[in-house]
C-alpha positions as CSV (number, residue, x, y, z in Angstrom):
1,M,-6.9,86.8,-107.2
2,T,-3.7,85.8,-108.9
3,E,-3.1,82.6,-110.8
4,E,-0.4,81.6,-108.3
5,T,-2.8,82.0,-105.3
6,T,-5.4,80.0,-107.1
7,T,-3.0,77.2,-107.8
8,T,-1.9,77.1,-104.1
9,E,-5.4,76.9,-102.9
10,K,-6.2,74.1,-105.3
11,T,-3.2,72.2,-104.2
12,T,-4.1,72.6,-100.5
13,M,-7.7,71.6,-101.2
14,N,-6.5,68.5,-103.1
15,E,-4.5,67.5,-100.0
16,G,-7.7,67.8,-97.9
17,T,-6.4,70.4,-95.5
18,T,-5.8,74.1,-95.4
19,M,-2.6,75.8,-94.1
20,P,-4.2,76.7,-90.8
21,E,-5.5,73.2,-90.4
22,E,-2.1,71.7,-91.1
23,T,-0.4,74.1,-88.6
24,E,-3.0,73.1,-85.9
25,M,-2.4,69.4,-86.7
26,N,1.3,69.8,-86.3
27,A,0.8,71.6,-83.0
28,S,-1.6,68.8,-81.9
29,I,1.1,66.1,-82.5
30,E,3.6,68.1,-80.4
31,R,1.1,68.7,-77.6
32,A,0.1,65.0,-77.5
33,Y,3.8,64.0,-77.3
34,L,4.5,66.5,-74.5
35,R,1.3,65.4,-72.6
36,D,2.2,61.7,-72.8
37,A,5.9,62.3,-71.9
38,G,4.8,64.6,-69.0
39,K,2.6,61.9,-67.5
40,R,5.4,59.4,-67.6
41,L,7.9,61.8,-65.9
42,K,5.9,62.4,-62.7
43,A,8.6,60.7,-60.6
44,L,11.0,63.6,-61.5
45,T,11.2,66.8,-59.6
46,P,9.2,69.7,-61.2
47,E,12.5,71.3,-62.2
48,Q,13.7,68.2,-63.9
49,R,10.4,67.5,-65.7
50,D,10.2,71.1,-67.0
51,A,13.8,70.9,-68.3
52,V,13.1,67.7,-70.1
53,L,9.9,69.0,-71.7
54,D,11.6,72.2,-72.7
55,D,14.2,70.1,-74.5
56,V,11.4,68.2,-76.3
57,R,9.8,71.5,-77.4
58,A,13.2,72.7,-78.7
59,H,13.6,69.4,-80.6
60,F,10.3,69.9,-82.4
61,A,11.1,73.6,-83.2
62,E,14.5,72.6,-84.6
63,A,12.9,69.9,-86.7
64,A,10.4,72.4,-88.1
65,D,13.2,74.8,-89.0
66,A,14.9,72.0,-90.8
67,G,11.8,71.2,-92.8
68,R,11.0,68.0,-91.0
69,S,7.5,67.1,-90.0
70,P,6.3,66.6,-86.4
71,E,6.0,62.9,-87.1
72,Q,9.7,62.8,-88.1
73,A,10.6,64.8,-85.0
74,A,8.8,62.4,-82.8
75,E,10.5,59.5,-84.5
76,G,13.8,61.1,-83.7
77,L,13.0,61.1,-80.0
78,G,11.4,57.7,-80.0
79,D,7.9,56.9,-78.7
80,P,7.1,58.6,-75.4
81,A,7.5,55.4,-73.4
82,T,11.0,54.7,-74.8
83,F,12.1,58.3,-74.6
84,T,11.0,58.8,-70.9
85,E,12.5,55.5,-69.9
86,R,15.8,56.6,-71.3
87,V,15.5,60.0,-69.5
88,R,14.7,58.3,-66.2
89,A,17.7,56.0,-66.6
90,E,20.0,58.9,-67.3
91,L,18.8,60.6,-64.2
92,G,19.1,57.5,-62.0
93,H,15.5,56.3,-62.3
94,E,16.2,52.8,-63.4
95,P,13.2,50.5,-62.9
96,G,13.1,49.0,-59.4
97,R,16.0,51.1,-58.2
98,T,14.3,52.4,-55.0
99,D,12.7,49.0,-54.3
100,R,16.1,47.4,-54.5
101,M,17.6,50.0,-52.1
102,W,14.8,49.3,-49.6
103,R,15.3,45.5,-49.8
104,I,19.1,45.7,-49.4
105,L,18.9,48.0,-46.4
106,Q,16.0,46.0,-44.7
107,W,17.7,42.7,-45.2
108,L,20.9,44.2,-43.9
109,A,19.0,45.4,-40.8
110,T,17.7,41.9,-40.3
111,G,21.1,40.3,-40.7
112,V,22.7,42.7,-38.3
113,A,19.9,42.0,-35.7
114,V,20.6,38.3,-36.0
115,F,24.3,38.8,-35.6
116,T,23.7,41.1,-32.6
117,A,21.5,38.5,-31.0
118,M,24.2,35.9,-31.3
119,F,26.8,38.3,-29.8
120,V,24.9,39.6,-26.8
121,T,23.6,36.1,-26.0
122,Y,26.7,34.0,-26.3
123,L,29.8,36.3,-26.3
124,L,29.0,39.5,-24.3
125,P,27.7,37.7,-21.2
126,D,30.9,35.6,-21.0
127,T,33.1,38.7,-20.8
128,R,31.0,40.2,-18.1
129,G,30.8,37.1,-15.9
130,D,27.2,37.9,-14.7
131,E,24.1,35.8,-14.3
132,F,23.7,35.3,-18.0
133,D,26.8,33.1,-18.4
134,E,24.5,30.3,-19.4
135,P,21.6,32.0,-21.3
136,G,18.3,30.4,-21.0
137,F,15.8,29.8,-23.8
138,E,13.9,32.9,-22.8
139,I,16.9,35.1,-23.2
140,V,17.7,33.7,-26.6
141,L,14.1,34.4,-27.8
142,L,14.2,37.9,-26.4
143,H,17.3,38.7,-28.3
144,L,15.8,37.4,-31.5
145,V,12.7,39.6,-31.2
146,P,14.5,42.6,-32.9
147,A,15.4,40.4,-35.9
148,L,11.7,39.4,-36.2
149,I,10.7,43.0,-36.1
150,A,13.3,43.9,-38.8
151,V,12.2,41.2,-41.2
152,L,8.5,41.9,-40.8
153,P,8.3,44.7,-43.4
154,I,9.8,42.3,-46.0
155,L,7.0,39.8,-45.4
156,V,4.0,42.2,-45.6
157,P,2.2,43.0,-48.9
158,A,3.8,45.8,-51.0
159,R,1.0,48.3,-50.2
160,A,1.7,48.1,-46.5
161,R,5.5,48.1,-46.8
162,R,6.1,51.7,-46.0
163,I,3.9,51.7,-42.9
164,A,5.5,48.5,-41.7
165,T,9.0,49.8,-42.2
166,M,8.2,53.0,-40.3
167,A,6.6,50.9,-37.5
168,A,9.7,48.6,-37.4
169,A,12.1,51.6,-37.2
170,I,10.2,53.2,-34.3
171,V,9.9,49.9,-32.4
172,L,13.5,49.0,-32.9
173,T,14.6,52.5,-31.7
174,V,12.4,52.2,-28.6
175,V,13.7,48.6,-27.9
176,S,17.3,49.8,-28.3
177,F,17.0,52.4,-25.6
178,A,14.6,50.4,-23.3
179,V,15.8,48.5,-20.3
180,F,14.0,45.3,-19.2
181,E,15.1,44.0,-15.8
182,N,18.6,45.6,-16.2
183,M,19.1,44.0,-19.6
184,Y,21.4,46.7,-21.1
185,D,22.2,44.3,-23.9
186,L,19.4,45.6,-26.0
187,Y,21.4,48.8,-26.6
188,F,23.4,46.8,-29.1
189,F,20.4,46.6,-31.5
190,L,20.6,50.3,-32.3
191,P,22.5,49.7,-35.6
192,S,19.5,47.6,-36.8
193,A,17.3,50.5,-36.0
194,M,19.6,52.8,-38.0
195,L,19.5,50.6,-41.0
196,T,15.7,50.4,-40.8
197,W,15.4,54.1,-40.7
198,A,17.7,54.3,-43.7
199,A,15.5,51.8,-45.6
200,L,12.6,54.2,-45.0
201,I,14.4,57.4,-45.9
202,V,17.0,56.6,-48.6
203,P,14.6,55.5,-51.3
204,V,12.7,58.7,-50.8
205,I,15.7,61.1,-51.1
206,A,17.1,59.1,-54.0
207,R,13.9,58.6,-56.1
208,N,14.8,61.6,-58.3
209,G,18.4,60.4,-58.9
210,R,21.4,61.3,-56.8
211,P,20.6,62.8,-53.4
212,A,20.8,66.6,-53.1
213,A,24.0,68.3,-51.9
214,G,22.5,68.8,-48.4
215,W,22.0,65.1,-47.9
216,R,25.5,64.3,-49.2
217,I,27.1,66.9,-46.9
218,T,25.2,65.5,-43.9
219,A,26.5,62.0,-44.7
220,G,30.0,63.4,-45.0
221,V,29.7,65.1,-41.6
222,L,28.5,61.8,-40.0
223,T,31.4,60.0,-41.6
224,A,34.0,62.3,-40.0
225,L,32.2,62.6,-36.7
226,P,33.6,59.5,-34.9
227,A,37.2,60.4,-35.9
228,S,36.7,64.1,-34.9
229,L,35.4,63.0,-31.5
230,A,38.4,60.8,-31.1
231,L,40.7,63.7,-31.8
232,V,38.8,66.0,-29.5
233,G,39.1,63.4,-26.7
234,G,42.8,63.3,-27.3
235,L,43.2,67.0,-27.1
236,A,41.1,67.1,-24.0
237,G,43.5,64.7,-22.3
238,S,41.3,61.6,-22.3
239,W,44.0,59.7,-24.1
240,D,47.3,60.4,-25.9
241,V,47.2,62.1,-29.3
242,T,49.4,59.6,-31.2
243,V,50.3,59.5,-34.9
244,E,47.7,56.8,-35.3
245,V,45.0,59.0,-34.0
246,V,46.0,61.9,-36.3
247,L,46.1,59.6,-39.3
248,Y,42.8,58.0,-38.4
249,T,41.2,61.5,-38.1
250,V,42.7,62.7,-41.4
251,A,41.6,59.5,-43.2
252,F,38.0,59.9,-42.1
253,L,37.9,63.6,-42.8
254,L,39.1,62.8,-46.4
255,L,36.5,60.0,-46.6
256,G,33.8,62.5,-45.4
257,V,34.8,64.9,-48.2
258,L,34.5,62.2,-50.8
259,I,31.1,61.2,-49.4
260,A,30.0,64.9,-49.7
261,L,31.1,65.0,-53.3
262,G,28.9,62.0,-54.1
263,K,31.6,59.3,-54.8
264,S,29.7,56.0,-54.5
265,W,32.8,53.9,-53.9
266,A,33.6,56.0,-50.8
267,G,30.4,54.6,-49.3
268,I,31.5,51.0,-49.9
269,V,34.8,51.8,-48.2
270,L,33.0,53.4,-45.3
271,A,30.6,50.4,-44.9
272,A,33.6,48.1,-44.9
273,V,35.2,50.1,-42.1
274,G,31.9,50.0,-40.2
275,V,31.7,46.2,-40.4
276,A,35.4,46.0,-39.3
277,L,34.6,48.1,-36.2
278,V,31.6,45.9,-35.3
279,I,33.6,42.7,-35.7
280,E,36.5,44.2,-33.7
281,S,34.2,45.1,-30.8
282,T,33.0,41.4,-30.7
283,L,36.6,40.1,-30.7
284,S,37.9,42.5,-28.1
285,P,35.0,43.7,-26.0
286,G,35.9,46.1,-23.3
287,L,34.7,49.3,-21.6
288,L,34.1,51.1,-24.9
289,V,32.5,48.1,-26.7
290,L,29.1,49.8,-26.9
291,G,30.5,53.0,-28.3
292,V,32.6,51.2,-30.9
293,W,29.6,49.0,-31.8
294,W,27.4,52.1,-32.3
295,A,30.1,53.9,-34.3
296,G,30.5,50.8,-36.5
297,G,26.7,50.7,-37.0
298,L,26.6,54.3,-37.9
299,L,29.4,54.0,-40.5
300,L,27.8,50.9,-42.0
301,T,24.5,52.6,-42.3
302,V,25.9,55.8,-43.8
303,G,28.2,53.9,-46.1
304,V,25.7,51.5,-47.6
305,S,23.0,54.2,-47.9
306,H,25.4,56.5,-49.8
307,A,26.7,53.7,-52.0
308,L,23.1,52.8,-53.0
309,A,21.9,56.3,-53.5
310,C,24.9,57.6,-55.5
311,A,25.5,54.5,-57.6
312,R,25.5,55.0,-61.4
313,P,22.2,53.9,-63.0
314,R,22.4,50.7,-65.1
315,K,22.6,51.1,-68.8
316,T,19.4,50.5,-70.6
317,A,19.0,49.5,-74.2
318,R,18.1,52.3,-76.6
319,A,15.5,52.0,-79.3
């Protein structure tokens, strides 16, 4: 045994640990950090979580190569709670984000249902000149039922929210296509059903950050669909293909492309167009009033959903 070896062993013993023990201790610190961070990143997709944890391992390895201790490497990342909160924010997982999406969409569904009730009760009958020119109290209550159905998920406890939203979406869809004693006015409540379905689906597809490309492309296709149908109708001879129709189609095709690319502001523009169509149909109701109303509701639903799902996460304070 050499004198140098003896001196090294004495130094190690004085510190209370041997080299293998120190290595195991360092590895234990890294494992504990990875385990804690992994638990806090369960909301991410497996691919996202694995990528983040691989970056953490690389950070510890680089620290070791630079002569820094695992404790120093952990300090560089921040405690697991702070680190994972920062990661979630960067990936669009800001606290309460999906809950906020749900509330906005569900309140919007309720508001649209109330607006629809006022329209079909007091404006639409006057244009038709039928037996509902002077709506009775029963008719007013009947037209407010969809609004009561839409607001119900907001009023129930949080643990029952998802089930209540699904039930409301199904009931509103059935009501929108049901006919009670020739009351076709209920068809106008379909946009509220669309928004309720969006409140159920959008928080799920956006829980891991921006929606996948497939969802964005689908939204882009739905955006361009009404304009494309208008162009097809013109080419089929249903109406003249004017410059306005061509510009309308090109504008919506461009908007659909921007939606597919994930531009959140394009969703705001699309929602505004949807609102404009709905209001226009109430001001100038005619033979196509229901089709324009549904088109406006579709664009409103797709636009708001896209704007919420693709919005940039709010900045969070870094430790």
